[in-house]
C-alpha angles and dihedrals in degrees: 000000000000091000093058113100116222133173123178131197116228132154130348139136131327117270116248131190123254113274114282093250088073110083116238116256107234111254095004134099114200125195134178127207144141119255121189126240118217110204121178130207094353103139103291113072125301096300131031120182127184138167121260120201104230132189115202122196130194124194121171092340094310114119126197139164109248100181138020120182107183138185095053118161102161087227089293121134097203126218115257118243091258087061090226096123139290097303122118091259100134127337117346109209132177108175126193105219109173145348100235098186143341123195140162113233096185145349129219104209094187093056094031090231137130137214102220135166127204121190114207128182115219135175133215118217089342086282111083124046124203138172120228126197113211121195123204104021092132095052090045091055095042092048090056087065091050095047102038131059097240118171117241091228128039112222124191101233141118092282091054090049090052092049092049090049093049091047091053091051091047093049092045093049091048093047090052091050092049089049093047092051092046089051091053091051095043107038124171107259115233113253113241 
């Protein structure tokens, strides 16, 4: 139905491990990447795609997504697919292509914080490529573990299914809201 909200994840960057200054967690592999949300008919043209910061965990051959931070635009108002500007005239696509590098410049051991820089390549409307340097990704991820009650071990059970379902609804709702707000700020101008 047209009223049903749906946002799918397809494509994105490779997943890379946390920087080497972070000690390995015994028995866990942790990767960070950017997936891409595909949201249709949400207030800005027929298609609206945006990066989602994603943390992927593997323990004993079981993989799960631990974190999804959606609605990212890196302060870019991307070109529409018609290449006529940033309005919602046609698809509005900001694609994360690759994590080029991620390094830690310094560490504050008293505050348990890091100064890190991640370089990501993105494209607008599959026509214009840019690189974006993001500061603070590492602290953002590590602070999630301080602020949220995240279990040490992911178990495939009914509770996990409910959490995954609730996460999907939350991400979808947020993607729709980001799209709606973008559409209000970038309307299609009437042709005279």
